KOLNU-485977 format. One record per residue (C-alpha): residue number from 1; x, z negated, y negated. Coordinates in nm, 2 decimals, padded with zeros to 4 digits, m for minus. Each point is the difference from the previous one (the first is absolute). Last residue first. Layout:
! KOLNU-485977
> NUM/X/Z/Y
...
This chain:
! KOLNU-485977
> 277/m00.21/m01.74/m02.29
> 276/m00.14/00.35/00.03
> 275/00.25/00.14/00.24
> 274/00.38/00.05/m00.01
> 273/00.04/00.38/00.04
> 272/m00.35/00.12/m00.08
> 271/m00.01/m00.21/m00.31
> 270/00.33/00.14/m00.11
> 269/m00.13/00.36/00.05
> 268/m00.34/m00.05/m00.16
> 267/00.17/m00.15/m00.30
> 266/m00.04/m00.37/m00.06
> 265/00.36/m00.12/m00.06
> 264/00.14/00.33/m00.15
> 263/00.34/00.15/00.07
> 262/m00.10/00.08/00.36
> 261/m00.25/00.24/m00.14
> 260/00.28/00.23/m00.12
> 259/00.08/00.11/00.36
> 258/m00.23/00.31/m00.01
> 257/00.19/00.11/m00.31
> 256/00.27/00.20/00.18
> 255/m00.19/00.16/00.29
> 254/m00.30/00.09/m00.21
> 253/m00.29/m00.21/m00.11
> 252/m00.33/00.12/m00.17
> 251/m00.22/m00.16/00.27
> 250/00.15/m00.23/00.26
> 249/m00.04/00.13/00.35
> 248/m00.05/m00.30/00.23
> 247/00.01/m00.04/00.38
> 246/m00.08/m00.34/00.16
> 245/00.11/m00.13/00.34
> 244/m00.06/m00.28/00.23
> 243/00.21/00.09/00.30
> 242/m00.15/00.06/00.35
> 241/00.18/00.31/00.11
> 240/m00.27/00.24/m00.12
> 239/00.02/m00.15/m00.34
> 238/00.38/00.06/00.02
> 237/m00.05/00.38/00.04
> 236/m00.23/00.03/m00.30
> 235/00.19/m00.23/m00.23
> 234/00.32/00.18/00.09
> 233/m00.13/00.35/m00.06
> 232/m00.19/m00.07/m00.32
> 231/00.32/m00.06/m00.19
> 230/00.19/00.29/00.16
> 229/m00.28/00.24/m00.10
> 228/00.00/m00.13/m00.36
> 227/00.38/00.02/00.00
> 226/m00.02/00.36/00.14
> 225/m00.25/00.11/m00.26
> 224/00.23/m00.09/m00.28
> 223/m00.13/m00.28/m00.22
> 222/m00.29/00.01/m00.24
> 221/m00.22/m00.24/00.20
> 220/00.28/m00.25/m00.01
> 219/00.07/m00.17/00.34
> 218/m00.07/m00.33/00.16
> 217/00.02/m00.08/00.38
> 216/m00.12/m00.36/00.06
> 215/00.09/m00.17/00.32
> 214/m00.10/m00.33/00.16
> 213/00.17/m00.05/00.33
> 212/m00.14/m00.23/00.26
> 211/00.21/00.11/00.29
> 210/00.30/00.20/m00.10
> 209/m00.07/00.37/m00.08
> 208/00.08/00.26/00.26
> 207/00.23/00.28/m00.08
> 206/m00.04/00.37/m00.07
> 205/m00.16/m00.05/m00.35
> 204/00.29/m00.25/m00.07
> 203/00.25/00.28/00.04
> 202/00.35/m00.14/00.09
> 201/00.02/00.08/00.37
> 200/m00.17/00.33/m00.04
> 199/00.23/00.12/m00.28
> 198/00.30/m00.14/00.19
> 197/m00.08/00.21/00.31
> 196/m00.08/00.32/m00.20
> 195/00.33/m00.02/m00.19
> 194/00.05/m00.14/m00.35
> 193/00.32/00.07/m00.19
> 192/m00.14/m00.15/m00.32
> 191/00.25/00.20/m00.21
> 190/m00.05/00.34/00.15
> 189/m00.35/m00.12/00.06
> 188/m00.05/00.05/m00.38
> 187/m00.04/00.37/00.06
> 186/m00.33/m00.06/00.16
> 185/m00.13/00.10/00.35
> 184/00.11/m00.32/00.17
> 183/m00.19/m00.18/m00.27
> 182/m00.33/00.09/00.17
> 181/00.10/m00.23/00.29
> 180/00.02/m00.32/m00.21
> 179/m00.37/m00.11/00.05
> 178/m00.08/m00.29/m00.23
> 177/00.13/00.12/m00.33
> 176/m00.14/m00.27/m00.24
> 175/m00.18/00.06/m00.33
> 174/m00.03/m00.38/m00.03
> 173/00.00/m00.18/00.33
> 172/m00.16/m00.34/m00.02
> 171/00.06/m00.26/00.28
> 170/m00.20/m00.32/00.01
> 169/00.02/m00.36/00.13
> 168/00.35/00.01/00.15
> 167/00.10/m00.35/00.10
> 166/00.00/00.06/00.38
> 165/00.24/00.29/m00.04
> 164/00.25/m00.23/m00.15
> 163/00.00/m00.25/00.29
> 162/00.01/00.29/00.25
> 161/00.32/00.15/m00.14
> 160/m00.03/00.32/m00.20
> 159/00.15/00.32/00.13
> 158/m00.35/00.14/00.07
> 157/m00.04/00.19/00.33
> 156/m00.37/m00.08/00.03
> 155/m00.05/00.11/m00.36
> 154/m00.04/m00.24/m00.29
> 153/00.34/00.06/m00.16
> 152/m00.04/00.38/00.02
> 151/m00.29/m00.03/m00.25
> 150/00.23/m00.14/m00.26
> 149/00.27/00.26/00.08
> 148/m00.24/00.29/m00.04
> 147/m00.13/m00.14/m00.32
> 146/00.36/m00.03/m00.12
> 145/00.05/00.37/00.07
> 144/m00.30/00.05/m00.24
> 143/m00.05/m00.34/m00.16
> 142/00.02/m00.34/00.17
> 141/m00.21/m00.30/00.09
> 140/00.02/m00.31/00.22
> 139/m00.21/m00.31/m00.05
> 138/00.14/m00.32/00.15
> 137/m00.17/m00.34/00.04
> 136/00.17/m00.33/m00.09
> 135/00.36/m00.11/m00.07
> 134/00.25/00.18/m00.22
> 133/00.38/00.02/00.05
> 132/m00.01/00.05/00.38
> 131/m00.25/00.28/m00.04
> 130/00.25/00.18/m00.22
> 129/00.26/00.00/00.27
> 128/m00.25/00.13/00.26
> 127/m00.11/00.27/m00.24
> 126/00.36/00.11/m00.06
> 125/00.07/00.00/00.38
> 124/m00.30/00.22/00.07
> 123/00.09/00.23/m00.29
> 122/00.35/00.04/00.16
> 121/m00.15/00.09/00.34
> 120/m00.23/00.26/m00.15
> 119/00.29/00.14/m00.20
> 118/00.20/00.03/00.33
> 117/m00.27/00.21/00.16
> 116/m00.02/00.21/m00.32
> 115/00.36/00.08/00.07
> 114/00.30/m00.12/m00.20
> 113/00.25/00.15/m00.25
> 112/m00.23/00.31/m00.01
> 111/m00.23/m00.17/m00.09
> 110/m00.01/m00.32/m00.19
> 109/00.09/m00.37/00.04
> 108/m00.26/m00.25/m00.11
> 107/m00.13/m00.16/m00.33
> 106/m00.23/m00.29/00.03
> 105/m00.28/m00.12/m00.23
> 104/m00.14/m00.35/00.05
> 103/m00.32/m00.12/m00.19
> 102/m00.13/m00.35/m00.03
> 101/m00.37/m00.03/m00.02
> 100/m00.20/m00.20/m00.26
> 99/m00.25/00.27/m00.11
> 98/00.21/00.08/m00.30
> 97/00.30/00.05/00.23
> 96/m00.20/00.25/00.20
> 95/m00.06/00.21/m00.31
> 94/00.34/m00.03/m00.16
> 93/00.21/00.09/00.31
> 92/m00.04/00.37/m00.08
> 91/00.23/m00.06/m00.30
> 90/00.29/m00.02/00.24
> 89/m00.03/00.36/00.11
> 88/00.30/00.20/m00.10
> 87/00.26/m00.27/00.10
> 86/m00.12/00.00/00.36
> 85/00.19/00.32/00.09
> 84/m00.03/00.38/m00.03
> 83/00.11/00.27/00.24
> 82/00.01/00.12/00.36
> 81/m00.28/m00.17/00.19
> 80/m00.25/00.24/m00.17
> 79/00.03/m00.19/m00.33
> 78/m00.22/m00.29/00.06
> 77/00.02/m00.38/m00.07
> 76/m00.10/m00.28/00.23
> 75/m00.22/m00.27/m00.16
> 74/m00.01/m00.34/00.18
> 73/m00.28/m00.23/m00.11
> 72/00.05/m00.37/00.08
> 71/m00.24/m00.29/00.00
> 70/m00.21/m00.21/m00.23
> 69/00.32/m00.09/m00.18
> 68/00.05/m00.36/m00.11
> 67/00.03/m00.05/m00.37
> 66/00.07/00.28/m00.25
> 65/00.03/00.33/00.17
> 64/00.31/00.12/00.18
> 63/00.19/00.33/m00.01
> 62/00.25/00.08/00.28
> 61/00.24/00.29/m00.01
> 60/00.15/00.13/00.32
> 59/00.34/00.11/00.11
> 58/00.14/00.19/00.30
> 57/00.10/00.30/m00.22
> 56/00.38/m00.08/00.01
> 55/m00.01/m00.08/00.37
> 54/00.05/m00.34/00.16
> 53/m00.36/m00.12/00.03
> 52/m00.28/m00.19/m00.18
> 51/00.18/m00.05/m00.33
> 50/m00.21/m00.13/m00.30
> 49/00.06/00.26/m00.27
> 48/m00.22/m00.16/m00.27
> 47/m00.17/m00.33/00.02
> 46/m00.28/m00.02/m00.26
> 45/m00.23/m00.26/m00.15
> 44/00.25/m00.18/m00.23
> 43/m00.20/00.11/m00.30
> 42/00.29/00.20/m00.15
> 41/00.04/00.16/00.35
> 40/m00.36/00.10/00.00
> 39/00.03/00.16/m00.35
> 38/00.31/00.18/00.09
> 37/m00.15/00.13/00.32
> 36/m00.31/00.13/m00.18
> 35/00.21/00.18/m00.26
> 34/00.22/00.17/00.27
> 33/m00.31/00.10/00.20
> 32/m00.17/00.16/m00.30
> 31/00.32/00.20/m00.09
> 30/00.06/00.11/00.36
> 29/m00.36/00.10/00.05
> 28/00.00/00.22/m00.32
> 27/00.33/00.15/00.10
> 26/m00.12/00.08/00.36
> 25/m00.33/00.14/m00.14
> 24/00.12/00.26/m00.23
> 23/00.05/00.27/00.26
> 22/m00.37/00.00/00.08
> 21/m00.09/00.13/m00.34
> 20/m00.30/00.19/00.15
> 19/00.00/m00.09/00.37
> 18/00.07/00.29/00.24
> 17/00.38/00.02/m00.04
> 16/00.05/m00.37/00.04
> 15/m00.22/m00.03/00.31
> 14/00.13/00.25/00.25
> 13/m00.14/m00.08/00.35
> 12/m00.22/00.31/00.04
> 11/00.25/00.20/m00.20
> 10/00.27/m00.05/00.26
> 9/m00.25/00.08/00.28
> 8/m00.08/00.34/m00.14
> 7/m00.23/00.19/00.24
> 6/m00.25/m00.27/00.07
> 5/m00.30/00.10/00.21
> 4/m00.36/m00.07/m00.06
> 3/m00.30/00.12/00.21
> 2/m00.35/m00.02/m00.14
> 1/m00.28/m00.02/00.25
């Protein structure tokens, strides 16, 4: 039997420093997202900065396909609950849009201004607001911290109202952090301000899934070992709690390019999210 222990928890969760050229990604994302938004606005297919609450970051962007939408995809951005916003990821709506789905992308308040518990609540409000704008089934997805938040929406302590929960067809967590307790050992916790109680309360892997949940946990095969472990963890635990789960390691993908499939209509990632139709 091989025993593993992690000595450097900061390195275990460090992506930028462990991906060649990792520091370039935010600029590349921002440029692609800006171009995509401009194109969608020119076509009259985008609503930008729709307010869902009173705070400055309580805004979402909504991208709509031509004709009646098949349903609504909500994408929740990452950034370890303490950085980034929706404006970096607009181009990820392209794949679902090409399949006939509307796509909403919310921003939310960040740590340390608010707690992860409050972020969970805000994302619930954002999804509820978006669901009022588009009829039909819901598919939830998110990347990294956003994967955590998407999965958190389909737990027994979900902030979503019953009517919204009932519309959720599928939840896809991309490189999600599903057990927050390891983060208590990282330097970033000076900003997150997690304690043991909140980490347990907000960890999807420590919570029960809602009845009838379909969950896919998706990670790049070239990601940090901790993200691969966290990905498998939730699928494993929720299978034992009655959810229909899938666990995918996409070859030749790291933490920053694992989301690229959402830009393509018939990629494996987009097809996993919205189905074959």
